[in-house]
C-alpha positions in Angstrom: 63.6 73.2 -35.6 62.5 72.3 -32.2 60.1 75.1 -31.9 58.3 74.1 -35.1 58.3 70.4 -34.5 56.4 70.6 -31.2 53.3 72.4 -32.5 53.1 69.9 -35.4 53.2 66.9 -33.1 50.6 68.5 -30.8 48.3 69.2 -33.7 48.7 65.6 -34.9 47.8 64.2 -31.5 44.7 66.4 -31.4 43.5 65.2 -34.8 44.1 61.6 -33.7 42.0 62.0 -30.5 39.3 63.6 -32.5 39.1 60.8 -35.0 39.1 58.2 -32.2 36.2 60.0 -30.4 34.2 60.1 -33.6 34.8 56.4 -34.2 33.8 55.5 -30.7 30.6 57.5 -31.0 29.8 55.9 -34.3 30.4 52.4 -32.8 28.1 53.2 -29.8 25.4 54.3 -32.1 25.8 51.2 -34.2 25.5 48.9 -31.1 22.4 50.7 -29.9 20.8 50.2 -33.4 21.7 46.5 -33.4 20.2 46.0 -29.9 17.0 47.8 -31.0 16.8 45.7 -34.1 17.3 42.5 -32.1 14.4 43.4 -29.7 12.2 44.2 -32.7 13.0 40.9 -34.4 12.4 39.0 -31.1 9.0 40.7 -30.6 8.1 39.9 -34.2 9.0 36.3 -33.7 6.9 36.0 -30.6 4.0 37.6 -32.5 4.4 35.1 -35.4 4.6 32.2 -32.9 1.4 33.3 -31.2 -0.4 33.8 -34.5 0.8 30.3 -35.7 -0.5 28.7 -32.5 -3.9 30.4 -32.8 -4.1 29.2 -36.4 -3.3 25.6 -35.4 -5.9 25.7 -32.6 -8.5 27.1 -35.1 -7.7 24.4 -37.6 -8.1 21.7 -35.0 -11.4 23.1 -33.9 -12.8 24.0 -37.4 -11.4 21.8 -40.2 -13.2 24.1 -42.7 -10.7 26.8 -41.9 -7.8 24.9 -43.3 -6.2 26.2 -46.5 -7.1 23.9 -49.4 -4.1 21.8 -50.6 -2.1 22.8 -47.5 -1.7 20.2 -44.7 -1.9 21.7 -41.2 1.4 21.7 -39.4 1.6 18.8 -36.9 1.6 20.0 -33.3 5.0 19.7 -31.7 5.2 17.7 -28.5 5.8 19.9 -25.6 8.9 19.1 -23.6 8.2 17.5 -20.2 7.6 20.0 -17.4 10.1 19.8 -14.6 8.9 19.6 -11.0 10.3 23.0 -10.3 8.5 24.6 -13.3 5.3 22.9 -12.3 5.6 24.2 -8.8 6.3 27.7 -10.1 3.3 27.7 -12.5 1.0 26.3 -9.8 2.1 28.8 -7.3 1.6 31.7 -9.7 -1.9 30.4 -10.7 -3.0 29.9 -7.1 -1.3 33.0 -5.6 0.8 31.0 -3.2 -2.0 28.8 -2.0 -0.2 25.7 -3.2 2.0 25.8 -0.1 -1.1 25.1 2.0 -2.0 22.1 -0.3 1.3 20.4 0.5 0.7 17.3 2.8 -3.1 17.7 2.4 -4.9 14.4 1.9 -8.5 14.0 0.8 -10.5 10.8 1.0 -13.9 9.3 1.5 -16.3 6.5 0.6 -19.8 5.9 -0.7 -21.8 2.8 0.2 -25.1 1.7 -1.3 -27.0 -0.9 0.7 -30.1 -3.2 0.4 -31.3 -4.5 3.8 -34.0 -7.0 4.5 -35.5 -8.1 7.8 -37.4 -11.3 8.7 -38.6 -12.4 12.1 -39.7 -15.8 13.5 -41.9 -15.6 16.6 -42.0 -17.7 19.8 -44.8 -17.0 22.2 -45.8 -13.6 21.0 -47.2 -12.3 17.7 -44.8 -12.0 14.8 -43.1 -8.8 13.8 -43.7 -7.7 10.3 -40.9 -8.1 7.8 -39.2 -5.1 6.3 -37.1 -4.1 3.3 -35.2 -0.9 2.9 -32.5 0.8 0.8 -29.8 3.0 2.3 -26.6 4.9 1.5 -23.7 6.1 3.5 -21.5 9.0 2.3 -18.3 10.2 4.1 -15.8 12.7 2.9 -13.0 14.7 4.6 -9.4 15.7 4.7 -6.3 15.6 6.9 -3.7 18.4 6.8 -0.1 17.9 8.1 1.5 21.2 9.0 4.8 19.7 10.1 6.2 16.6 11.7 4.5 17.4 15.0 1.0 18.8 14.1 -1.9 17.8 11.9 -5.7 18.5 11.8 -8.6 16.5 10.3 -12.1 17.2 9.3 -14.8 14.9 7.8 -18.5 15.0 7.1 -21.0 12.1 6.9 -24.5 11.3 6.0 -27.0 10.3 8.7 -30.6 10.8 9.9 -32.0 13.2 12.4 -35.0 13.8 14.5 -36.0 17.4 14.5 -32.6 18.4 13.2 -30.7 16.4 15.8 -28.7 13.2 15.0 -30.0 10.5 17.3 -27.7 7.6 16.4 -24.0 7.7 17.2 -23.6 4.2 15.7 -24.9 4.9 12.2 -24.1 7.2 9.3 -26.8 5.6 7.0 -29.5 7.5 5.3 -32.6 5.6 4.2 -34.5 6.1 0.9 -37.6 7.7 2.5 -39.6 10.9 3.0 -40.8 11.5 -0.5 -37.5 12.5 -2.1 -36.8 15.1 0.5 -33.2 16.4 1.1 -31.0 14.4 3.5 -28.9 15.5 6.4 -25.2 15.9 6.5 -23.3 16.0 9.8 -19.8 16.7 11.0 -18.3 13.3 11.6 -14.8 14.3 12.7 -13.0 17.6 13.6 -9.7 17.1 15.5 -6.1 18.1 16.0 -3.2 15.8 16.7 0.1 16.7 18.3 3.0 14.2 18.1 6.0 15.8 19.7 9.2 14.8 17.9 11.1 15.4 21.0 9.8 12.0 22.4 10.0 10.0 19.2 12.7 7.3 19.4 13.6 8.1 23.0 14.4 4.7 24.6 11.6 2.3 24.0 9.2 5.1 22.9 8.3 4.8 19.2 5.9 7.8 19.3 3.5 9.7 21.5 0.4 11.5 20.4 -2.3 13.7 21.9 -5.5 14.2 19.9 -8.4 16.5 20.9 -11.8 17.1 19.3 -14.1 14.5 17.6 -12.1 11.7 16.1 -11.8 8.0 15.1 -12.2 5.8 18.2 -8.7 5.0 19.5 -10.1 2.0 21.4 -11.2 0.1 18.2 -7.8 -1.6 18.0 -8.1 -3.6 21.1 -11.8 -4.4 21.1 -14.6 -5.9 19.0 -17.9 -4.3 17.9 -19.4 -6.1 20.9 -18.2 -3.0 22.8 -17.7 -0.3 20.0 -19.6 0.1 16.8 -17.1 1.2 14.2 -19.2 4.3 13.4 -18.8 5.8 16.9 -16.6 8.9 16.9 -15.9 10.0 20.6 -15.5 13.6 21.7 -12.9 14.8 24.1 -9.2 14.1 24.2 -7.0 11.0 24.3 -3.3 10.2 24.8 -1.4 7.3 23.3 2.2 6.0 23.5 3.6 3.2 21.4 6.6 1.3 22.8 9.1 -1.1 21.3 10.2 -3.5 24.0 12.1 -6.2 22.0 13.5 -6.3 18.5 15.4 -9.5 17.6 15.8 -11.6 14.4 12.9 -13.9 15.2 10.8 -12.2 17.8 9.5 -8.6 18.3 7.5 -7.3 21.2 5.6 -4.0 21.0 3.2 -2.4 23.5 0.9 0.6 23.7 -1.1 2.5 26.3 -4.1 4.7 25.5 -6.0 6.9 27.9 -9.2 8.8 26.9 -11.3 11.5 28.6 -14.6 11.8 26.8 -17.7 13.9 27.3 -20.9 11.8 27.0 -23.6 14.4 27.9 -23.7 17.9 29.3 -26.7 18.0 31.6 -27.9 21.0 33.5 -30.6 19.0 35.3 -30.4 17.0 38.5 -28.6 14.2 36.7 -25.4 16.2 36.2 -22.9 15.8 33.4 -21.8 12.4 32.3 -18.2 11.6 31.2 -16.3 8.5 30.1 -12.8 7.7 31.3 -11.2 4.9 29.3 -7.8 3.1 29.5 -6.3 0.4 27.4 -3.0 -1.5 27.6 -2.0 -3.7 24.7 0.8 -6.2 23.9 1.7 -7.0 20.3 4.2 -10.0 20.0 5.4 -10.8 16.5 7.0 -14.3 15.9 8.9 -15.1 12.7 8.1 -18.7 11.6 10.5 -20.2 9.0 7.8 -22.0 6.9 5.4 -19.0 6.7 5.7 -16.1 4.3 4.8 -13.6 7.0 5.3 -13.6 10.8 2.6 -14.6 13.3 1.2 -11.5 15.1 -0.7 -11.5 18.3 -2.6 -8.8 20.1 -3.8 -8.9 23.7 -5.5 -5.9 25.2 -7.1 -5.1 28.5 -9.5 -2.1 28.7 -11.4 -0.3 31.4 -14.3 2.0 30.7 -15.8 4.1 33.5 -19.0 6.0 32.7 -20.1 8.2 35.6 -23.8 9.3 35.9 -24.7 7.7 32.6 -27.5 5.6 34.1 -29.5 8.8 34.9 -32.4 9.1 32.5 -31.5 12.6 31.2 -28.1 11.4 30.1 -29.1 8.4 27.9 -31.8 10.4 26.1 -31.2 12.6 23.1 -34.2 14.8 23.0 -37.1 12.4 23.1 -35.1 9.4 21.8 -33.9 6.7 24.2 -30.4 5.3 23.7 -30.9 2.6 26.4 -30.8 0.0 23.5 -31.1 -3.2 25.5 -29.9 -1.7 28.8 -32.7 -2.5 31.2 -34.9 0.4 32.4 -36.1 0.3 36.0 -39.3 1.8 37.5 -37.3 4.9 38.6 -36.9 5.7 34.9 -33.2 5.3 35.3 -31.2 2.3 33.9 -31.2 -0.7 36.2 -27.5 -0.8 36.2 -26.6 2.0 38.5 -23.3 2.6 36.7 -21.0 1.1 34.1 -17.5 0.1 35.1 -16.6 -2.2 32.3 -13.6 -4.4 32.0 -12.8 -5.8 28.5 -10.3 -8.5 27.6 -9.5 -8.9 23.9 -7.2 -11.4 22.2 -6.5 -11.8 18.5 -3.9 -13.7 16.4 -3.0 -13.2 12.7 -1.1 -15.9 10.8 -0.7 -16.6 7.0 -0.7 -20.3 6.0 0.1 -20.4 2.3 -0.1 -16.6 2.2 -3.8 -16.6 3.3 -4.6 -14.2 6.1 -6.4 -15.9 9.1 -7.5 -13.9 12.1 -9.4 -15.6 15.0 -10.3 -13.5 18.0 -12.1 -13.7 21.4 -13.5 -10.8 23.4 -15.0 -10.8 26.9 -16.5 -7.9 28.9 -18.1 -7.6 32.3 -19.7 -4.7 34.1 -18.2 -4.6 37.6 -20.6 -2.0 38.8 -23.8 -4.0 38.1 -25.4 -6.3 40.8 -28.0 -7.9 38.5 -28.7 -11.5 37.9 -26.1 -14.0 36.7 -24.9 -13.5 33.1 -26.8 -10.2 32.7 -23.6 -8.1 33.3 -21.4 -10.3 31.0 -20.8 -10.2 27.3 -18.5 -12.3 25.0 -17.8 -12.8 21.4 -15.6 -15.0 19.3 -15.0 -15.3 15.6 -12.6 -15.8 12.7 -11.8 -13.9 9.5 -10.2 -15.4 6.4 -8.7 -13.3 3.6 -8.3 -9.5 3.3 -9.5 -7.0 0.7 -6.6 -4.7 -0.3 -6.6 -4.8 -4.1 -8.6 -6.1 -7.1 -9.5 -9.8 -6.8 -9.0 -10.0 -3.0 -11.8 -11.6 -0.9 -12.7 -12.2 2.7 -15.0 -14.3 4.8 -15.9 -14.1 8.5 -18.0 -15.6 11.2 -18.8 -14.3 14.6 -20.9 -15.5 17.5 -21.9 -12.9 20.2 -23.8 -13.0 23.5 -24.3 -9.6 25.0 -26.0 -9.3 28.4 -28.4 -6.4 29.0 -26.2 -4.7 31.6 -22.8 -5.8 30.3 -21.8 -2.7 28.2 -23.2 0.6 27.3 -26.0 -0.1 24.8 -25.7 3.2 23.0 -22.3 2.5 21.5 -22.0 -1.2 20.4 -23.0 -2.9 17.1 -26.2 -1.5 15.7 -26.6 -4.2 13.1 -26.6 -7.2 15.5 -30.3 -8.3 15.1 -32.2 -5.1 15.7 -29.0 -3.9 17.4 -27.1 -3.5 20.7 -27.7 -5.4 24.0 -29.7 -8.3 25.4 -29.0 -10.5 22.4 -27.2 -13.6 21.2 -26.5 -15.0 17.8 -24.4 -15.5 14.7 -23.0 -13.1 12.0 -21.8 -14.3 8.6 -20.0 -11.8 6.3 -18.3 -12.0 2.8 -16.6 -9.5 0.6 -15.0 -9.3 -2.9 -12.9 -6.5 -4.4 -14.1 -5.8 -7.9 -11.4 -3.2 -8.4 -8.8 -1.6 -6.1 -11.4 0.9 -4.9 -14.8 -0.9 -5.5 -16.0 -3.9 -3.5 -19.2 -5.8 -2.9 -20.1 -7.1 0.5 -22.8 -9.3 2.0 -23.9 -10.1 5.6 -26.4 -12.3 7.3 -27.4 -12.0 11.0 -29.3 -14.7 12.9 -30.0 -13.2 16.4 -32.3 -14.1 19.3 -33.4 -11.9 22.2 -32.1 -13.2 25.5 -34.9 -14.7 27.7 -36.9 -12.6 30.0 -35.8 -14.6 32.9 -32.5 -12.8 32.9 -34.0 -9.4 33.3 -32.8 -7.1 36.1 -35.2 -7.0 39.1 -37.6 -4.1 38.8 -37.1 -3.8 35.0 -39.9 -2.5 32.9 -41.1 -3.5 29.5 -41.4 -6.8 27.7 -38.8 -8.5 25.6 -40.2 -10.4 22.6 -39.3 -14.1 22.2 -38.2 -14.0 18.5 -35.3 -14.6 16.1 -34.3 -11.5 14.1 -32.9 -12.3 10.7 -31.2 -9.4 8.9 -29.6 -9.6 5.4 -27.4 -6.9 3.8 -25.9 -6.4 0.3 -23.5 -3.5 -0.1 -21.6 -1.8 -3.0 -18.7 0.2 -1.7 -16.6 2.8 -3.5 -13.5 4.3 -1.8 -12.0 7.5 -3.2 
């Protein structure tokens, strides 16, 4: 019995294993077939969806292609794209260049201007009146690489003489020269380093070093009696901002700026000319209970030392003189042997009934000049009401200036004051209105007289006309 039962059991087990193997093989084949069918169905569905989308696009473009009696399917609203999906798609489209676009800011402005001149004469013949139309175009970018480093670049319009820009105080181009093409110049090209290691250390709010060609860091504590706002110095500057006090009703901040600038590289006997500049400013802020905003004050003391600038080869660009009111003596150099200018600037900003009001006073003297009394001094005072920030905002301002011929460097101060720069006194009226958040209209009127010839430096050459210069401007500005 035992000997026959064992073979029977063994045979049964073999048959069972065989059937199980066959069933497993059939199940694997069935699963493969199902997966293949699923892939084919999915591919067919994608093809159908693509064809349907093409048909809808064709129906929108060509209504004649629609099937008569059949209404085209309404386009389904696409679900909103997530920031992650947008970043992924942009990165794939740009090949990774979108990472460089991060923290990249573009901006610029366009100004269209009408300008008219009229002159009243004294003892000399009258200068002919003039009308002209001009534009100013500026465009550039600033790229921040990290919390410590950024670079900037900008281009601007302007006019040249033999391919050389001869006016550091203007980026205007006049409608002239028989529709010929106009110049474009590099206005700014700079790099800025703000070490995070120093930020917030004690009273230090931040510290920066900037090199290249850049916005003038000394605009903040001076008026255009010293610096025209179009001037872009070249060299390097360092600035530190300090927080000295921070209380519930009184704050006190301070800053110090030092600049080392190249004025002219001269291989002749005159030698190179450089400008070394320093400015110390105090910014008290007082919180007044009955005013919406605190009262802000700014007091700044600046010192500008321009070595070898008075040598003729250094205040000429090609054949164009930039003396601009600085007296020229018989030696063909400037009568002021040097420019060691001290500038004292004070400004206050307060907001009665929410209206911004900003009066200021500015005084400068050239300590290196030994000319006649008042020839080496300059002063300005004025007030500004309102501020243009958004649509409907307006502003008005009035300024009176008296700029002695040897008080400041004539190449760099306000080019619109009369016929521009030094040796003048007079009034400036300005008004502006914001048509939109980015478009504004501005108007200005200048009534300026040349200073009398009796204040000329001893040995000065040339004749100053006794006349009043009246300049009128209307501007349309667009910022983008």
